[in-house]
Every structure is written in C-alpha cells, then in structure tokens.
Phi, psi and omega in degrees: 000133180260088178225135178205160179236167171200150176226133184231129180255156177208174177276339182223156180278082182253152178302331182300331179297317180291316179298317180292322178299318178294315181299317180296317180295319180293324177296317179295323181281343181073038180235154177258335179227133179265134173297321180197162183224131167264117184243124176242133179238147176287167188296344176297339179269350195301325184287335181205072183278348189304317177301322179290320177298316180297320179295321178294317180297319180295316180294328182275349187055039183207142175266359180275069180248120184234143178170198181197172173262155180203157180297321178223145181225162181201160167232187176293344184269325188197163173232152184225130171226141174063035175204145178297133180198158174230137176230140183222157166231124181252149184232134176229180181056233191277351185261134176203163174262129180237152178282156190298343183299338179246019181275066186289335180268007179053050175293149176304143185259124167294125186232123178238129186216149170279153182304322184282356182260355185285130172206157185291341182299309180268336182298321179235072180251022179104352179256133172288138186231156171210149180156209184203171181260124180305135185244043177290174191305318183250346178070010183226010181299146183294343179238039176296329179227159181209156173210162182050034176063028175207158182299146181251114188288341179291340179091358175213153176228154180215146181200165177227156180269137172262153173079010182223159164255157184215161172217145186212145178199152177266145172248118181273320177067037181256144169266111182288127183269342181222158169287163179300132179234143184281132177287125185258319186216133178223165173213101186056242183273358182267131171263121185264310182225144177229119181049049175069012179239142177302139185303317181296319179297321179299315180292316181298320178295318180295318180293318180297320180295321181288313187278343184056038181208174176258017178298148179296154180294127177281086187303331181291346178253000183263136175234151173258121174261138184214155179200173181280345179214158182294326183299323181297319178294316180297330180270001180082006180264063183239167174260161182236150169209154184271156175271124182270311183194179175219162181237111181294332184291314182250001176073021182268161174233131180266127180251166179277354180227145180280124174259156181246145174305138182103337175286169180246147185222142169228140175279136180234151181245129174287114187226126188293325179290319176295319180298316180296317180293320180292324180292323175300315179295319178299317178301316179295319180294316180296318179297319179294321178294320178297320175082004178204166181292128182290147176267336174197166182216157174234141180225127177242115188238150178290143177300330178278007177253247170033209183297326179298321182283322185268016176071039177090359178245135179268086187289330179294315177297323179298320178299314182293320180293324179285325182282320182231076182303133175069007175292126175300131182221139178221146177182181179212163173264120187233196183260010181168157182236142183249130177205167177257125178239117182053042175083001180241128179289134183233148171258115187252149170260156169052037182234180174223129180252116181254131176233130180242146187227144177221149180297137177295137177081357181283000000 
C-alpha cells in the first residue's frame, strides 16, 4: 500500500507549506501521482486557504484533494498548535478517497464539517460516519472544508476509502462518578430530577464522594453521559453532553442536549489518567475489530483533549506510535467528534475518534 504523511511548519501561512508537505509525503510513499490527498491546514489559513489547496493539488498531480482547517493538526511524527502548518496523507495504488455518489456498498463516510453546517438531515441519512468538526478561528469561514481541490460552500464534505477495510470507535475517557440513574423530570435543556433526587444534589453528592472535599463542583470538567438504558452506559455505549450551568433555587442542571424522562444518566469527570487508559483500551478494541495490522489511521480529537489536557504531552499519539510503530497517521484537534454509536451517528464533545484501515485481502 502506498500511503504516507508529512507535516510542515512555517512562520507564515504560505501555499508553499502545503506543496512541500505533499512532496515530502509522496517521496516517502514512492509515488509520482497521488490518487487522492487528505489536506489539513491550521486556522491561520482559514480566511483564504485556496492558494494552499491549489499548491497541494499541483504537487500531487491530482484534483482529488479533501480536507479542512483546524486549530491544531498532527501526523505520527509531530503535532502543531498555534503555528502555521500543513499536514497531508497521500494515497497511491489501490487506495483512494471517493465521493459518496459512487458509494454503492455503503462504506462508512469520512465526514469533515464546519460547526455551522451540522444538521440532523445529513448527519443521519443512512450512512455510518466518522470524522470531526473543523476548528478554525470562527468556525464559519467559507473555505473551512474543501473537496475536489476547492472550497465547499455547503460547509461539510464526505468521502469513503476504496480498497480497504476499516474499524472505528470513540474514546470518551471519562471517570463515571455515579451508576446509571433514570431521568425523572426535565424542562427543555434543564434536568430537574434524577431517581427522585434534584439533579444538582445528585451531582454535588457524587463530586463530594469522589473528591473527599467540600470544594465546588468543577463544571468545566463534568460531562453528562446518557442512554436509553442503564446497560448501554455500563458497556460504554453512551452519548455525551456538556454541563452548561446550574440553578441553586430549583436544583436543576442545564445541559447542552435535551434529555427525556425515562432515559438514564451518569455524571462523568474528565480525568487525564482515565482518558489515557481508555484510549489505550479503545486502540486495542479497534485493532481487534479490524482483525489485521493497520496500514494507516485517522484520529479526530477534541481541542480540549490533546496536549492542553495532558499537560503539554500528546499521550494519545504516544499510544498509537508505541502500538503501531511507523503507521501513517493523520488528524486534527477540533470542535466536536463524529462517530456511530449503536447505529446512530453522534456529535460528541471532549472525545477522540480513532479509525484504523487495512488493505483488503492482506
């Protein structure tokens, strides 16, 4: 399989960074023409990425250039935040990225989207999806995403890989503070009661038991995990939403997603040691599902995870490099992660979606 990556940093967001990244990746892959290119640019390019996209297409001798801008990007070699950079993955021989119009076998779709383009109509239109939300500075730039070597005005792009099998899964990395509890009463985005207890009291009690202190609940580290049944939460097949605020007067907690009475909820804490251990487990599960050594991988991680979360060290990338030495890897830190949970595509916060790929018949 002819697949390789490269990442190039610079002092300014110039088209040459993208062109050089493609040339280096093609040299590593040993190809003169790329079937397709995944191109990621940092947010410094977001206002006018077209020159860089054009430079990448010219270097690749291909118009099949797909990608997006993001605050941070990475390969298996390095990660970049707060500096102009271009990262690419090039494909030759039997592997290529194709647009959904020829996806007759309903292969899972790599999906890259700007925040303002997300809607349930295309998110769950019968295709299983994996990917991430572009994280440029404003999230609404006209060229936040691109395909066919030009900006896509719809705000999202989708494609599938030919010639490979794949496996994909999300890593939430949460330390659950409570067992699943049934949601009893809600009002729009507010959860009022859980198992006959005020939602705020439930969270405060769980935090006090965990922290062994009277310190206030760190809402920025708390997530609500929810599912239609308790077993799904216990098995890790749950959805996530963030905590927005709380009301001391009525004991309610406001979430970013509307929950319904009868669903189950557990409070979770974003914890770096739990996250690192969970990502290791997720990597093992995805590899086992794939059933063979992967030839390349994609990782879509939350901006609030990565080096900022791990204290300047990219522990998730370290896991992948140790588990699959020299495997080409490409990804970005974004504003949300897309994955399929129990057959339904979900937009997740504070997670990492890992996808591994292997040549068919290998």
